[in-house]
N, C-alpha and C positions, 0 to 999 in steps of 0.2 A: 196141870203144868203145861203140857204140850197139847195143842188142840186136837191132834189126831187120836189121842188116847181116849177121847169120848165120842169120836166120830163113828158112824155106821158105814158099812160098805153099801154103796148104792150102784145098782146096775143101770142099764139104759132107761128102763121104765118102771123099775121097782126098787125099793130099799129093804134090805134085810139086815138086821143087826149081826155083827160079827159074833162068832162063837168065842167063848172065853179063851180057848186055846189059841185061836187065830189072833185075837187081840194081844195076848201075852207074847206070842211069837213076833208080831209086828213091833211091839214095844221093845223087846229084847234086841231085835235087829237095829232099831233106831238108836238105842242106847250104846250098842257096840260101835255103831258108826260114829257117834259123838266121841266115844273113848278113843277110837283110832285117830280121829281128826285132832283131838287134844294131844295125843302122844306125838303126832307129827309136829304140831306147833311147839311142844315142849322141847323136842329134839333140836329144832331150829333155834330156840331161845338159848338152850345149853351151848350150842355151837357158837353163837354170837358172844355169849359171856366168856367162853374159853378163849376166843380170839382176842377180845378186849383185854382179858387178864394177861394173856401172853404178850400183847403189845405193851402193856404197862410194865411188865417185868423186863422186857427188852429195853425200854426207855430208862429204867433204873440202873441197868448194868453200865459200868463205866466203858466208855468208847475205847477200843483197842488201838 
């Protein structure tokens, strides 16, 4: 799914496959980064929705 999941670590003049543990740690780090990014975006969307709902409710209230 993600290209780096199958990539090997390459030094300056040699390539050596990652160990299974290092590969899993890199994958976990990347997936946590994606989750954190999505949580941030979701918080922004929720705030925008709440703002619009509040504006709609204020428009429906009779003017004093």
